[in-house]
C-alpha positions in Angstrom: 124.7 106.1 67.3 121.2 107.4 68.1 118.4 107.0 65.6 118.5 110.2 63.5 114.7 110.6 64.0 115.5 111.4 67.6 116.3 115.1 68.3 118.8 115.6 71.1 119.0 118.9 72.8 122.5 120.1 72.8 123.0 121.0 76.5 121.3 122.1 79.7 121.2 125.6 78.2 119.3 124.2 75.2 116.7 122.8 77.5 116.4 126.1 79.3 115.8 127.8 76.0 112.9 125.4 75.4 111.5 126.7 78.7 111.9 130.3 77.6 110.0 129.6 74.4 107.3 127.9 76.3 107.1 130.8 78.7 106.9 133.3 75.9 104.2 131.3 74.2 102.1 131.2 77.4 102.4 135.0 77.8 101.4 135.5 74.2 98.4 133.2 74.4 97.3 134.9 77.6 97.4 138.3 76.0 95.4 137.1 73.0 93.0 135.0 75.0 93.8 132.0 72.8 95.2 129.7 75.6 93.6 126.2 75.6 93.6 123.4 78.1 96.0 120.4 77.7 94.7 117.6 75.6 95.9 115.2 78.3 93.2 114.5 80.9 94.4 111.0 81.9 97.8 109.7 83.0 99.2 106.2 83.2 102.4 105.9 85.3 104.5 102.7 85.0 107.3 102.0 87.4 109.8 99.2 86.5 111.6 98.4 89.7 115.4 97.9 89.4 116.0 98.4 85.7 119.6 99.4 85.1 119.9 102.1 82.4 122.5 100.2 80.5 120.0 97.4 79.8 117.1 99.8 79.2 116.9 102.9 77.1 120.6 103.5 77.7 121.6 100.5 75.6 122.5 102.0 72.1 120.9 98.9 70.4 117.8 98.8 72.7 118.1 95.1 72.7 115.7 94.4 75.5 113.4 97.4 75.2 112.3 97.7 71.6 108.8 98.7 72.6 109.9 101.5 74.8 112.4 102.6 72.1 109.6 102.7 69.6 107.6 104.8 71.9 110.6 107.2 72.4 110.2 108.1 68.7 106.7 109.3 69.5 107.6 111.0 72.8 110.4 112.2 75.0 113.2 110.6 77.0 115.4 112.4 79.5 119.2 112.0 79.8 120.2 112.4 82.5 117.3 111.3 84.7 118.6 110.6 88.2 117.7 109.0 91.5 119.1 111.8 93.7 118.4 110.2 97.0 118.2 106.6 98.3 118.9 104.0 95.6 116.7 101.3 97.1 113.0 100.5 96.7 111.6 101.2 100.2 112.6 104.9 99.9 112.6 105.6 96.1 109.1 104.3 95.4 107.6 106.7 98.1 109.7 109.5 96.6 108.1 108.8 93.2 104.7 108.9 94.9 105.3 112.1 96.8 107.4 114.2 94.5 109.8 114.5 97.3 112.1 112.4 99.5 109.8 111.6 102.4 110.2 109.8 105.7 108.5 106.4 105.7 106.9 105.6 109.0 106.2 102.1 110.4 102.8 101.4 111.9 100.5 98.6 112.9 98.1 98.3 109.9 94.5 97.3 110.8 94.0 96.4 107.1 96.6 93.7 107.6 95.4 92.3 110.9 97.7 94.6 112.8 100.9 93.5 111.2 103.7 96.0 110.5 103.4 98.2 107.5 104.6 101.7 106.4 103.1 105.0 105.3 104.5 108.1 103.8 104.9 111.2 105.9 104.1 113.5 102.9 101.0 113.3 100.9 101.1 111.3 97.6 100.1 112.0 94.1 97.0 109.7 94.7 95.9 112.1 97.5 96.6 115.3 95.5 94.7 113.9 92.5 91.7 112.7 94.4 91.3 115.7 96.7 91.9 118.5 94.2 89.9 117.0 91.4 87.2 115.4 93.6 87.7 111.9 92.2 86.5 108.6 93.7 88.9 105.8 94.6 88.1 103.8 91.5 89.3 106.7 89.4 92.7 106.3 90.9 94.1 102.7 90.9 97.4 101.3 92.0 98.1 98.0 90.3 100.8 95.7 91.8 101.6 92.1 92.6 100.5 90.4 95.8 102.7 91.9 98.5 100.6 90.9 101.4 99.8 94.4 102.5 100.7 97.3 100.2 102.6 100.3 101.6 100.1 103.1 102.4 99.9 106.7 101.4 99.9 109.4 104.1 97.9 110.2 107.1 98.5 113.9 106.6 95.6 115.8 108.1 94.6 117.7 104.9 94.8 114.4 102.9 95.1 110.9 104.3 93.0 107.7 103.9 89.9 109.5 102.5 92.1 110.2 99.4 94.1 107.0 99.1 94.0 105.1 95.8 92.1 101.9 95.2 94.9 99.3 95.7 94.7 96.2 93.5 97.4 93.7 94.6 97.3 90.3 93.0 99.6 87.7 91.3 103.3 87.1 91.6 104.8 88.2 88.3 104.6 91.2 86.0 102.5 89.3 83.6 100.1 88.5 86.4 99.9 92.2 87.2 99.2 93.0 83.5 96.5 90.3 83.4 94.7 92.0 86.3 95.2 95.5 85.0 93.5 95.2 81.6 90.1 94.0 82.8 90.0 96.5 85.7 90.8 99.4 83.3 87.9 98.1 81.2 85.6 98.0 84.3 86.5 101.3 86.0 88.3 103.4 83.3 90.4 105.3 85.9 91.8 108.6 84.7 94.9 108.2 86.8 96.6 104.8 87.5 100.0 103.4 88.4 101.3 100.0 87.3 104.1 98.7 89.4 106.3 96.0 87.8 108.6 94.3 90.3 110.1 91.3 88.5 113.1 93.0 87.0 114.5 93.9 90.5 113.6 90.4 91.8 115.4 88.6 88.9 118.4 91.0 89.3 118.8 90.0 92.9 118.7 86.4 91.9 122.0 86.8 90.2 120.9 85.0 87.1 121.8 87.3 84.1 119.5 85.6 81.6 116.5 85.7 83.9 117.2 89.4 84.6 117.3 90.2 80.8 114.2 88.1 80.2 112.3 90.1 82.9 113.3 93.4 81.2 111.9 92.1 77.9 108.7 91.1 79.6 108.3 94.5 81.3 109.0 96.2 77.9 106.3 94.1 76.2 103.8 95.0 78.9 104.6 98.7 78.4 103.9 98.2 74.6 100.7 96.3 75.3 99.5 98.9 77.7 100.1 101.7 75.2 98.4 99.8 72.4 95.4 99.2 74.7 95.2 102.9 75.6 95.3 103.9 72.0 92.6 101.5 71.0 90.2 102.4 73.8 87.8 105.2 73.1 88.0 106.5 76.6 91.8 106.8 76.6 92.8 107.3 72.9 94.3 110.7 72.2 93.8 112.0 75.7 96.3 109.9 77.8 99.9 110.6 78.6 102.0 107.6 79.7 105.1 108.0 81.8 107.5 105.1 82.3 110.3 105.3 84.9 112.1 103.3 87.6 113.1 103.8 91.2 116.7 102.8 91.1 119.2 101.1 88.8 121.8 98.5 89.8 125.5 98.5 90.7 127.7 99.1 87.6 130.1 96.6 89.1 127.6 93.9 90.1 124.1 93.7 88.5 122.7 91.6 91.4 122.7 94.5 93.9 122.1 98.2 94.3 121.9 100.8 97.1 125.0 103.0 96.8 125.8 106.1 94.8 127.5 104.5 91.8 126.3 105.6 88.4 124.6 102.3 87.7 122.4 102.8 90.8 121.6 106.5 90.3 121.0 106.6 86.6 117.4 105.7 85.8 115.1 106.3 82.9 112.2 108.6 82.0 110.0 108.1 79.0 106.8 110.1 78.4 104.5 109.8 75.4 101.1 111.5 74.9 99.3 114.3 73.1 101.1 117.1 74.9 104.6 115.5 75.0 107.2 116.6 72.5 107.9 114.1 69.7 111.3 112.5 69.2 113.1 114.6 71.9 116.0 113.5 74.0 116.0 116.2 76.6 119.4 116.9 78.3 117.9 119.2 81.0 118.9 117.3 84.2 115.9 115.9 86.0 115.3 113.8 89.1 112.7 111.6 90.7 110.8 114.4 92.6 110.0 116.1 89.2 107.6 113.4 88.2 104.6 114.3 90.5 104.5 118.0 89.7 104.7 117.2 86.0 101.6 115.0 86.3 100.0 117.7 88.3 100.7 120.2 85.6 99.2 118.0 82.9 96.0 117.1 84.9 95.6 120.5 86.6 96.1 120.0 90.3 98.7 121.4 92.8 101.3 119.3 94.5 102.2 121.7 97.3 104.5 119.5 99.4 106.5 118.2 96.5 110.1 119.5 96.1 110.4 118.8 92.4 109.2 121.1 89.5 107.1 120.5 86.4 109.1 119.4 83.4 107.6 121.9 81.0 110.6 121.5 78.6 109.1 118.1 77.5 105.7 119.7 76.8 104.8 120.8 73.3 105.1 124.6 72.9 101.6 126.0 72.7 99.9 122.8 73.8 98.2 124.3 76.8 97.9 126.9 79.5 100.8 126.3 81.8 99.7 126.6 85.4 103.1 125.9 87.2 101.0 124.6 90.1 104.0 123.1 92.0 105.7 126.4 92.4 102.9 128.6 93.6 103.0 130.9 90.6 99.7 131.9 89.0 99.3 131.1 85.3 100.9 133.9 83.3 103.6 134.7 85.9 106.1 132.6 83.9 108.9 135.1 83.6 109.5 135.1 87.3 109.1 131.4 87.5 111.5 130.8 84.6 114.3 132.8 86.1 113.9 131.0 89.4 113.9 127.6 87.8 117.1 128.3 85.8 118.9 129.3 88.9 117.5 126.4 91.0 118.3 123.7 88.3 121.8 124.9 87.9 122.3 125.0 91.7 120.9 121.5 92.2 122.9 120.0 89.3 126.2 121.5 90.5 125.5 120.4 94.1 124.6 116.9 93.1 127.8 116.5 91.1 130.2 117.9 93.7 
């Protein structure tokens, strides 16, 4: 049974009603001139590679994710949150970056001595963020373990290398990544950063159940330590939203693998906590990987024009800001037309996905 402190929206219709209330609030605030900006002006995105939902927030006892479950009381989780494309890392991580399922193109990378690497065809959130907000690379950092040569963002003519993030690739474990993250946050105080934790997937593939579970507990503790750090830091406290998700799950018939369309592979998690995020909500509006990027764009105030997802305004507190709906090319205030289009589109996508 769920903790009674958590409020569960009854159905997709309930979630859509949340949207309607938000839209009405925006229109009212525009009429009265009382609209204010979001309190969020920084976002931390954490990706836990290969966490099966049944061992994560989908576990009724939250055995291995007590920190994330505690944060869920302060924020929002989404059920169902789905990988609606390829359930393996080399395609799902770029989809998270781009807010769309993008082609991944091999190339000879001069940064790696000419060795083979990959870049995304579509622009990434790093590029959107840096270009539209005129931010330097040290304000947009991607933390990950030492992978030799990190996959690159796009070469799209309007974006490209001038707007890539500052990549910091070091260590071999998630704890190594965390040990590198904290001092660089202190040094640069980036307003957008991504922390990629790879050990859960690695230990899952090992086939050792206990090591897999231990890696989940470690990732959970890092999420807790990161949030505590952000809340204690004067630059981040009270103005930062943290999103925790994963790229794919694992087979529901064999935890050591993934890559097909089984529920275990497709069902992933989404947790958001921050000053503009609803408190204690379990949203049942169906959402998918491409919706992450436009939601971050909505909170920080930049468009994500090549993303195919839509901003998850149902998780944003009513009246917490002036909704721009950047990803859908509607001007702020044109929410009635946007709302109707979104209701139709979400219903269509969900029916199509479940056919």
